[in-house]
N, C-alpha and C positions, 0 to 999 in steps of 0.2 A: 370389312365391308362386304356385303353380299349383293349380287345382282339377281333380281328375280326376272326370269324370262317367261312370259306368258306364251302358251302355245294354243293353237286352234283346237286341240283335243282336250281342252280344259285341264291341262296338266302344265307343269312348269319345271324348268331346270334352274336350280340355284347354283351359281358358280361363285365359289369363294374367291374373293379378291383381297383377303387379309394379307398384308405385306409381311406379317410376322410368321406366317406358316412357311414351312420349307416348300420349295417349288417342286411340284410333281413332274416327272418326265413323261410327256405324251408324244406319240408319234403321229404320222399322217392318218393312220387307220383310226386311232383314238379320236383324232380331230373330226374325222368324217362321221364317226359314231355320235359324237357330241352334236354336230350340226344336224344330223338326221333326227335325233331325239329332241332337239330344240323345235323342230317343225312339228313332230308328233311324238310325244313322250310315251305313247302306247304302241308304237310301231313294233311289230313282232320281231324277235331276234332272228327267226328264220328268214324273214324278208330282208333284214339288214345284212345277214350273212350272204345271201344270194347277191345283193347289190354290191357288196364289197369283195366278193370272191373269196370268202373265208368261211370256216365252219361256224355253225350255231354255237358250239361249245366255246369257240374263241371269242365270239361276240359276248356271250354270257360272262366269260372270265374277264374280259376287258371292261365291261360295264360294272361288274362287281368291284374291280380294282379302282376304277374312276370314282365310284361311290365311297369305297373304304379309305381312299387317300384324300377324300373331301375335295376332289376336283369338281364334282357335281353331285346334286341330289335330284331325284325325280319325285315330285309331289303333286297333289291335286291342287288346283287353283279355283277358288270360287269367284262368282260374279257378285260383287257387293250390291249392285242395284237389284238383282233378283232376290237378295236376302233382306231388302228393305233399307239399305244404306245408300241414300240418294245424294248425299253431300260428301264431297271429298276435297281435300286441300293439303297444302304443305305449310308447316309451321316452322319458322326460323326461331331458334331459342338461344339466348345468351345466358351463359352459366358462369357462376363464380368458379374460377380455375381450379381451385383445390378440390372441388366436388364434381368435376366433370364426369368421371367414370361412374360414380354413385348415382348421379342424376340420370345418366344414360341408362343405367340398369333399371332404375325405378320407372322411367318413362317407357322403356321397352316392354314392361309388364302390362301396360294398359291395353285393353282389348281394342280400343279405337285406333291404336298405332299399328300400322301394317308395315312400316319401313322406317328405320331410324339410322342415321349416320352421324358420326363425329366428323366435322369438316373444318377447313380453314376458310377464313373470310369474315364477313360481317356477323355471322352466327357461329356458335360452337356446335350446335346440333341442328339437323333438319329432320323433322318428323312428318311422314305422310300419314294422314288420318282419314278415316271414313266414319261418318255419323249418319243417323237416320234423318235428321232434320236440323233446323236452326237451334231448337231447344236442346237437342242432344249435344250439339257442338258447344253451346253455352255452358251446359252442365259439365262437359268434359274439361273445358277451360277453367271454370271457376272452382269446381269440386275436386278436380284431379291435378291438372297440370300446374296451375298457379300455387297449389299447396305443396309442391315438391320443393324441399329446402335446397337452395342453390340456384333456382330459376330466377334470373334477374329481369329478363325482358323477353317478350315474344312478339312476333309479327305473323299474322295468319294470311295466307294466300289461298282463296277459295278457287277451285277449278270450275270454270264456266263451260269449257269444252276441251276435250282431249283431241288435239290436232294430229298427234303422232304417238303411237305406241309400238315400239320395236319389239317384235316377237323373238328375234334371235340376234345373237352376236355373230356377224359375218366375218370370216377371216381371222378367227382366233389365232394368235401367235403360238407357235410350237415352242414350248420351253424345254431346253435340253439340260 
């Protein structure tokens, strides 16, 4: 599972939460670097170094290590509304068990799907989707999603208003 953290600087940090990955060892300085980049993914390393009391080379090396060990990624995040995608929602998907991973792989390839998780509970998968309008959503459902072999049932939850969007994870635990 990955968590996408939007930042005010139209960047994001994706933190890998895959339980099958080996745990990376991060210390308090790494944690402070992560927290700073969650707020502004474009923050200059020179500024980070000054704030943390370490060299710019150390910041650069630590960020590189955090990226190489898949603790985080720094990526640009677009605003779907500005790109003409005015409809968003979450789709709960029930899947025949023997095809769970194949179905997840197929669904994750769809352009409309911006977030997909395998989960426990009433649904096997949760897909966050963005569409341009009702017709686009209908085409996505009927021409793509419902045609995936193994999809048994879906329930669509359209977003009416986003009441909270967390930009950062505060108080990340330090894994040793």
